[in-house]
Every structure is written in C-alpha cells, then in structure tokens.
C-alpha positions in Angstrom: 0.0 0.0 0.0 3.0 2.3 -0.2 2.1 3.8 -3.5 -1.4 4.6 -2.2 0.0 6.1 1.0 2.4 8.3 -1.1 -0.5 9.5 -3.3 -2.7 10.3 -0.4 0.2 12.1 1.4 0.8 14.3 -1.6 -2.9 14.9 -1.9 -3.1 16.0 1.7 -0.2 18.4 1.3 -1.7 19.9 -1.8 -5.1 20.3 -0.2 -3.6 21.7 3.0 -1.7 24.3 1.1 -4.9 25.3 -0.8 -7.1 25.4 2.3 -7.2 28.7 4.1 -9.7 29.8 6.6 -8.6 31.3 9.9 -5.7 28.9 10.6 -7.9 25.9 10.7 -6.7 22.6 9.2 -9.9 22.0 7.4 -8.6 18.9 5.6 -7.7 17.3 8.9 -11.1 18.3 10.5 -13.1 16.9 7.5 -11.0 13.8 7.1 -11.1 13.2 10.9 -14.9 13.3 11.0 -15.0 10.8 8.1 -12.4 8.5 9.6 -13.4 8.4 13.2 -16.9 7.2 12.7 -18.6 10.5 13.5 -20.5 10.1 10.3 -22.7 7.0 10.2 -21.5 4.8 7.3 -18.3 6.7 6.7 -17.5 7.7 3.2 -20.1 5.4 1.6 -22.8 6.8 4.0 -21.8 10.4 3.2 -22.0 9.6 -0.6 -25.5 8.1 -0.1 -26.7 11.0 2.0 -25.5 13.5 -0.6 -27.1 11.5 -3.5 -30.4 11.2 -1.6 -30.3 15.0 -1.1 -30.3 15.7 -4.8 -26.5 16.1 -5.2 -26.0 12.8 -7.1 -24.6 14.3 -10.2 -22.1 16.4 -8.4 -21.0 13.5 -6.1 -20.6 11.2 -9.1 -18.3 13.8 -10.7 -16.1 13.7 -7.6 -15.9 10.0 -7.7 -15.3 9.6 -11.4 -12.0 10.4 -13.1 -13.3 13.5 -14.8 -13.6 17.1 -13.6 -15.3 17.8 -10.3 -18.6 19.7 -10.4 -19.0 22.5 -7.9 -21.4 22.5 -5.0 -22.3 25.4 -2.8 -22.2 25.7 1.0 -26.0 26.2 0.9 -26.4 22.9 -1.0 -24.2 21.0 1.5 -26.1 22.7 4.4 -29.3 21.3 3.0 -27.8 17.9 2.7 -25.7 17.7 5.9 -27.1 20.5 8.1 -29.0 18.4 10.7 -28.2 19.0 14.3 -25.9 16.0 14.6 -24.7 16.1 11.0 -21.3 16.5 9.5 -21.7 20.2 8.9 -22.8 20.9 12.5 -19.9 18.8 13.8 -17.4 20.6 11.5 -18.7 24.0 12.6 -18.4 23.1 16.2 -14.9 21.7 16.0 -13.7 24.6 13.9 -15.4 27.2 16.1 -17.1 28.9 13.1 -20.6 29.5 11.8 -22.5 26.8 9.8 -22.2 29.1 6.8 -18.5 29.3 7.0 -18.2 25.6 7.6 -20.4 25.0 4.6 -18.3 27.2 2.4 -15.1 25.4 3.5 -16.7 22.0 3.0 -17.9 23.0 -0.5 -14.3 23.7 -1.5 -12.7 20.7 0.1 -15.1 17.8 0.1 -15.1 17.4 -3.7 -11.3 17.2 -3.6 -11.2 14.8 -0.6 -13.7 12.5 -2.2 -11.9 12.8 -5.5 -8.6 11.8 -3.9 -10.1 8.9 -2.0 -11.6 7.5 -5.2 -8.6 7.5 -7.7 -10.0 4.7 -9.8 -13.4 6.3 -10.3 -15.2 4.2 -7.6 -15.5 4.0 -3.9 -12.9 1.8 -2.2 -14.2 -1.8 -2.1 -12.3 -2.8 1.1 -14.9 -1.5 3.5 -14.7 1.1 6.3 -11.4 -0.1 7.6 -9.6 0.6 4.4 -11.3 4.0 4.1 -10.2 4.9 7.7 -6.6 3.7 6.8 -6.6 5.9 3.6 -7.9 8.9 5.6 -5.2 8.2 8.2 -2.7 8.3 5.4 -4.1 11.7 4.3 -3.5 13.0 7.8 -0.2 11.5 8.6 1.9 13.2 5.9 
C-alpha cells in the first residue's frame, strides 16, 4: 500500500496548502470526521446521503475520473445540516458558523472524495480501508 500512501500524502499536502480559513486545518477536520466514525456509514454513507439530497450528479463527478462539479455551501447545508450532521460537527470543531463551515466544506469535500476514489469508484475494502486511507491523508 506504499504507493497509495504516497499519493494520499501528496494529496493532503496539496489540499492543506490550498485550504485557508482562519488557521484551521480544514482537511484534517473533515477527514477526521469521516475516519473516526462521526458520520454513520463513513464515506459510503456520506455519498449516499448527498445523493439522496439531490447532489448525485455532483458526487458522481467527484468519484469519477473527470472534472469535479462545484457544490455550494448552501447545498451542503441542506444535505448535511442536521443538528448531529457532518456540517454541525465541523462548525463546532472549527469554532465557526454553519455558513463558514459549509463554504469550506464545499471547497474541500469534492477534492477529498476525488482523492479517495482515484480509480473512479468507492474503495471496495470497507470502512477499515477508508479509515486507513484517511489516516494516510492526515499522517503526511
């Protein structure tokens, strides 16, 4: 798995350099929520939730090998804005408003999902493999 770890490490560095926002490490916050089980179903659960909320076309573009379609913070708030949802947890951990968390998530989530699905599909190894991949994102 060394090659995959190297790719994910490079992706994290790239994303970390692109991510601004008040000194927060948004990539680590988002990836941590996905990896530590805060989100029921992990990455596959998140994908299903976004698809069920009408963002299926955007999400599929993030998973596929083509260009990523944009999504707004408002769209993600509608899909993930529940009291115990990913957006609320992210806002709380970052100490920012839901709107700012949505804006950051709209910029980074497409890139994170894109980097976790380099072959154009969700990892087949289950949640353990996804957690390991996310750990690789954070460790470099």
